[in-house]
N, C-alpha and C positions, 0 to 999 in steps of 0.2 A: 407173334408181332415182334419187329425190332424195338428195344428198350429205346424211348426220346432222352434227350438230354436239354436242358435249358440252358441257357447263356444269359447273365444279368449282369447288368452294369449299373451301378448306383452311384451317384456322385454327390459330392456336397462341399459345399466353402465354410470351413468352420474355423478360421483364421489365418490370416496371411503373414508372411514372414519376409521381408519387411514390409510395410503396406500392404499393398493389393501382389506383390511381386511373384510369391512364389511360397512352398510349403517347410515347413520348418521339419527336419527329419525326423524327429522325436513324435512328430503327430503319425507318420508313415509307419515308424515302429510299433507305435501304440495300436494303429489300426491293424496291422499283422499280427501282431499278438493276441489282442479278440477275437479275428479270424479265424487262428490257429487252435485257440482255446476253445471257444465256443461253440465254432464251426463244427466239431468233430461229429462224425455221423448224419451232418445235414449237407457239407459240401462235397463236391467232389475233387474240386481243387480252387485258387483263389488266384489273383496276383494284384497287389496294390501299386499305384501311380500316381503321379498328379502332373495339372498341369497349369500354369500359374499357380493361382492361389486354392484350386479345386482338387481334391483329393478323388481320386477315382476307383472304385471295388470292383472289378472285375471276376464274377464269381460263376464255377458251372454247379450243377446241382439237377435233382430228377424228381422235381415236386414242383414244376411248372410255374408260368408266369405269375404274379400276383399271389405266391406262395407267403402265407402270415409270416409263417418262424424265419424264411429266408430277409421279408423286409424288416421284421425285428432284429435280427442279429445285424443289418446294416446300421440300423437305426441307434443299436445298443454301441456299434462299433464308432459313430461319430460322435454321439454321445459322452463315451469314454477319452476318445481323442480331443475332443472340446474342454476336457478337465486339463488336459496337459496344453491346451493353447491358452488356457485363462491363467496357469500359473507361469507362462511365459510371458503374459500379457499382449499376446499376440494381437494383431489389428481384427476386427470384428468376429473374435471369438464366438463361436456357435453361431453365426450369421443367418445359415439356411435351416437352422431350426428351427422353424416360426411357433411350434410348441415344445411344451415341456413332456408330454406324456404322450407315447406311442400309441394308436388307437387302430392295429389294425393291417396298416399299409400306409408305406410313408409317401404315396402319391396323393398332393394335397397339403404336406404338411413340409415342403420346403426343399428335401434331394429330389435329385433329377433321375429317372429310369427308364432304363431303355432293356426290354427283355425279349427272348425269342426263344421256341421249343422246335426240335426238329430230331429227324432221324438222324443220327451222324454215318455221312457217306464214306464211302472207302478212303477217301482224302479230304478232310474239311479244314479247306484253308480260311480263317476269317480276319479280317481287319477292324480295328476297333478304333475311330476317330475319335479325340477328346478336344474340347476347343474351349479357350479361356477370351474373356470380354467379349463377349457376343451373345446371340440369342438363338432359339431353336430355328429361326426362317433361315439361318445362315448355311444350312443343310442343301436349301430347297436347288440352287442352282447345279453344284454338286453332283447330288442325286439324280436329278434330271439328266445330266451331261452321262452318268453311268448306267442308266437304264433305258435310255430313248434318244441319245443323239448320236447317231452312226458315225458322226466325225469324230467322236470321242471314243466310241465301243463298236469296234470290229465285227465284234462277235452278233449283233444285232442285223447284221448284213449276212455272216458266211457261218453262222452256228445255229445249224437246225435247231437246235433246243432254246434259241432264243429269238429266235424271227417271229414268233406268233406276239412277242411283245410282252409288256408286264403290266400289272395294275396296281395303280397308285391310291394309297388310301391317303386323304388330305384331311386334315382337322382345322377346322375354323375355330381360334383360341379365344376369340371375344361371344361367339353365342353358343360356345361349346357343341358344335354338331359335324359331323362327318361326311364325307363323300369319296367312292372309288372312281375313278377314273381309270379308263384301259388306253395305253399305247399300242400300236401308233395312231391308231382310229380316232382319238380322243385328245389327240395332242394338244390341238390349240386350246380347247376348252381348259386344259390341265394349266396350260401359261397362263390364263387370264387368272386363275386364283394363286398361284404358285409363285406369279412373276410380283405377288405383294407380300412378302416374308414376315413382315410384322403383325399378320394378323391369320395369313393361311401358311402351315407347313406340312410338309412331309412327314407322316408320322411313319409308314411303314410301304415295303413294295413286295409284291408277290409273283412268281413265277407263272405265268399264263399256261406254259407248255408242263411243268411239272407238277403245278397246283402246291406249291411251297413257298414259306417264308424267303425273301431274300436278304431285305434290310429291315432295321426300326431304329427311331430315335428316341431323343428323350422331348417332351413338348411341352414341359412345365414352363409358365411365364410366372416369375415369383413377383413381379409389382402385381398380378392380376391376384394372386393369391394372397398377396398381404396387404393390399389397397394401400401399400406405400413402397416408395425405393428402397430396395434392400440388396442393390446390385443386378449385375445382368444373370443371364440362366447358365450358361455356360455349357451347351450342350454335348451330349456325347451319340456318336450315331456307331452301329453293327452293321457290319457289312460280310457277307457269304459269297464266297469268291468261285471260280471255275466252274466246270461240267454243268453248262447250264445257266450259269449266271456270269456275270464279267470277270474275265482274268483281273489278278491281281494288278499289274500293269493299267489295265482300263479302269480300275477302280480310283486308283492314284493320280491318275492323268487330268482329270479337272484340277486339282490345286496346282497345277502350274499356270494357272491365273488366281492370283490375289484377289480376289473379287472383293467388292465393296460390302460390306456388314455393318450393322447396329451394334453399337457396345462401346468400347472404348473407354474412355475416362468418363468414370462417372456415370457411366452406360448410356451417355446421351449423345454421343457422336458418331461417324459413318468412318469407319477405316478400311484398310486391306486385311484380307484374312492371311497370315504369313504361315508357311507351312514351317515347321521346325523339328528337330529332334528333341527327345526327350530333356536334354542336357540344356538347350536354349528356349526351352520353355519358362521363361521369366522375364514377362513382359514389364518392362521398365518406364519406356519413354512415352509420357504423357500417360503411364501405365499401360503402354500397348507396345505397338499395334495388337490387337486382335492376334490370338498364337491358335494353331491347331498341330496335333501330332497324330501320329498313325501307329500304331501298333500291332502288327501282325504274327498271328497265332496259327499252330494247325493242332486241331483237336484229337486227341489218342484215347478212345474210352473215357471222354469227358475230360480228361486233364489237358491245360494250357502249356504246349509245348512253344517255348520264347520266350519273351517276345522278339521280334525284330524290328528295329525302329526305322521304320522306312523313309521317314523325310532326313533322317540324316544322310542319305544319299547325295552325293555333290551334284547330280543332276536336278535337284531343286533348288541351287545356289542362282539360278537367273530368277525364278521365281521371288526369293526373298531380296534380291537388287531391287525389284519392280516393286515389290511390298513398301522397300524403304523411301522409292521417288514417290511414289504413291502418297505414302505417310508426310513427306514433305510438302507436298501440294496441297494435301487435303489440310496439314496444319496451318498453314498459312491464310486459311477463311476466317481463323480464329472463333469467335463466338458466332459467326454466320453462317445460315445452311449454303450449301447442303452437308458440310461437316457438322455442324449440329443437328442435330435431330428435328423433326418438322414437328410443329406445336402438339400435333395430337399424340407425338409420343413424350412429349414432356409433361405429361399429366403428374407423374408422380416424383418431381423435381420441385423446387423452390418455386416455378412459374406459378403455379395458381393461387400461390402467396402472394406474390409480387402483382397478380391480376385483381385479388381481393383489394389490396391496399388501395391501388389507383382507379377500382372501377369509378368511385363518385368524381373522379377529375375528367370523365371521358364527358365530351359533349356532342350533340348531334351536328351533322356538320348542315350547315344552311344552302 
């Protein structure tokens, strides 16, 4: 039986430079040192990168998802990098580490986790998307277009391996439940849920023809875990490409539309998701607008060949220009909806304190 490989992407915000705009190079260097030293014999390969103020650890290994040793390694990497952040007095040092001690799995402890296990194909191209200043539901629209929209993905029509459609695993982040829906026949049912990305998110997608995983994402909601505002969740998404899955170009195509997502300043505003190169993943305008990067790798016996910085392509200039125009329009709303999030999403800001202070002054309308 062919040996299986696990691709794990674990991310955390452990200190911003300056403010929330970027990651200091010393933190990235420290993360690489820890993975190189303590990952020997455990990892096949790794790559460390950042988007905005989030560090992303991209790791391959043979131990399957939810491996305690892999999660402990990621936790220790973030903890030791946080020590550097504190010495440099970086903003929000250790922000995403909600506890002091590792308890067997980083899920529920702050860091975001996306993992998938599969048998490596003769050619295994993968794209890792990483976003800053937004939440897990930001992937709902792009993932739907990748795997269910024939106007985006021609393979759904002309590739026999894709024509049977895909299975979408959708998570309810409020009730902590999940449901699996099949496309194309349950497309309308699927849209009922994922059209509400603040609550329902696409966790994973599976090929019905190949009976194999195609994509998976982080679904952690930090405010639900911490019970307070600790920044937005800044999700990641892993997508396998070609040979029964969408082509690389079909996977990237949804991001030509900088769709509106929740997050931006103080995690409390809606703005356009701007596709950028790694070098431009430094959100500054009103701490934004929200950014997404896309790194492509070829897997070769578990080794990460790459990356290719896909959104560096000038073909995405029009999307960036559109995002800037949308950002101008949304910003002019100031503290009014729909730029500011709906009251239901302001639970972990100062809104409850203001309401409590003024509650006694409210009177019945005669």
